[in-house]
C-alpha positions in Angstrom: 10.5 -20.6 -106.5 7.6 -21.2 -108.6 9.7 -20.6 -111.8 12.3 -23.2 -110.7 9.7 -25.9 -110.4 8.4 -25.1 -113.9 11.9 -25.3 -115.4 12.4 -28.7 -113.7 9.2 -30.1 -114.9 9.9 -29.0 -118.5 13.3 -30.6 -118.4 11.8 -33.8 -117.0 9.6 -34.3 -120.1 6.4 -32.4 -119.6 7.5 -30.0 -122.4 6.8 -30.2 -126.1 7.0 -33.5 -127.9 9.7 -34.2 -130.5 7.5 -36.5 -132.5 6.8 -33.9 -135.1 10.4 -32.9 -135.6 12.1 -34.4 -138.7 14.3 -37.3 -137.8 12.5 -38.0 -134.4 9.5 -39.8 -135.7 8.6 -42.8 -133.7 8.3 -44.9 -136.9 9.9 -43.8 -140.2 7.6 -43.9 -143.3 7.4 -47.3 -145.1 8.7 -45.7 -148.3 12.2 -45.0 -146.8 12.8 -48.6 -145.8 14.4 -50.8 -148.4 14.8 -54.6 -148.2 18.3 -55.8 -147.4 18.6 -57.7 -150.7 17.8 -54.5 -152.7 20.5 -52.6 -150.7 23.1 -55.3 -151.3 22.2 -55.3 -155.0 22.5 -51.5 -155.1 25.9 -51.6 -153.3 27.2 -54.1 -155.8 26.2 -51.9 -158.7 27.9 -49.0 -157.0 31.1 -51.0 -156.6 31.0 -52.1 -160.3 30.5 -48.5 -161.3 33.5 -47.3 -159.1 35.7 -50.1 -160.6 34.7 -49.1 -164.1 35.4 -45.4 -163.4 38.8 -46.2 -161.9 39.8 -48.2 -165.0 38.6 -45.4 -167.2 40.6 -42.8 -165.2 43.7 -45.0 -165.3 43.5 -45.2 -169.1 42.9 -41.5 -169.4 46.0 -40.8 -167.2 48.1 -43.1 -169.4 46.9 -41.2 -172.5 47.5 -37.9 -170.8 51.1 -38.9 -169.9 51.8 -39.9 -173.5 50.4 -36.6 -174.8 52.5 -34.6 -172.3 55.6 -36.5 -173.3 54.9 -35.9 -177.0 54.4 -32.2 -176.3 57.7 -32.0 -174.4 59.4 -33.7 -177.4 57.8 -31.3 -179.8 58.8 -28.3 -177.8 62.4 -29.5 -177.4 62.8 -30.4 -181.1 64.3 -26.9 -181.8 67.1 -27.6 -179.3 67.9 -30.9 -180.8 68.6 -29.5 -184.3 72.2 -28.2 -184.8 71.4 -26.2 -187.9 68.1 -24.7 -186.5 67.3 -21.2 -187.8 64.7 -19.0 -186.2 63.4 -18.2 -182.8 63.4 -20.9 -180.1 60.9 -21.0 -177.3 62.4 -21.7 -174.0 60.7 -23.9 -171.4 58.6 -21.7 -169.0 59.0 -24.5 -166.4 62.7 -24.5 -166.7 62.9 -20.7 -166.3 60.6 -20.8 -163.4 62.7 -23.5 -161.6 65.9 -21.6 -162.2 64.4 -18.2 -161.1 63.8 -19.5 -157.6 67.3 -18.5 -157.0 68.5 -21.8 -155.5 71.3 -23.8 -157.0 69.7 -26.7 -158.9 71.7 -29.8 -159.9 71.0 -31.6 -163.2 69.2 -34.5 -161.6 66.9 -32.3 -159.5 66.2 -30.2 -162.6 65.2 -33.2 -164.7 63.1 -34.5 -161.9 61.2 -31.2 -161.5 60.7 -31.0 -165.3 59.3 -34.6 -165.3 62.1 -35.9 -167.6 63.5 -39.4 -167.2 67.3 -39.2 -167.2 67.3 -42.2 -169.5 65.6 -40.2 -172.3 68.7 -39.1 -174.1 67.0 -36.7 -176.5 65.1 -34.9 -173.8 68.2 -34.6 -171.6 70.2 -33.3 -174.6 67.5 -30.7 -175.4 67.5 -29.4 -171.8 71.3 -29.3 -171.8 71.3 -27.3 -175.0 68.6 -25.0 -173.5 70.8 -24.5 -170.4 73.9 -23.8 -172.4 72.1 -21.2 -174.5 70.8 -19.5 -171.3 74.3 -19.5 -170.0 75.6 -18.0 -173.2 73.1 -15.2 -172.9 74.3 -14.6 -169.3 71.0 -15.5 -167.7 72.4 -18.4 -165.7 75.7 -19.7 -164.4 76.9 -23.2 -164.1 79.1 -24.8 -161.5 80.1 -28.4 -160.7 77.1 -28.4 -158.2 74.4 -27.2 -160.6 72.8 -24.2 -162.3 71.8 -20.8 -160.8 69.7 -17.9 -162.2 71.6 -14.6 -162.4 69.6 -12.9 -165.2 
């Protein structure tokens, strides 16, 4: 029974003090306390920096979109020329989408490629690419879409 009393007395507070444990000091050091005005000023500067970084990110995303569109146009140029001679590089994205084995309709295909259906040149380039793949026997077309058979 003697052990039970000792356990109870430790649990009631006669045990070691938590004053020396980090985070349990009775009074935090004065250097950690900042005046409210300084905290408000710091918060304002953080908000300004966040706003500035958001604007910068928005501009970079716009530039990135323009570069990606320009790259798509450059890669599709070979499919827009009727008298093109030489090797054409097919879109890896297009092949990957078709190889999934599912039937893919034209609108879904354009959406997955990130092409706006109103961009006539890009749509024509994809159509030519699809027609060439079909001529090689790698895909088949139906009224409902395209399927990889290659």
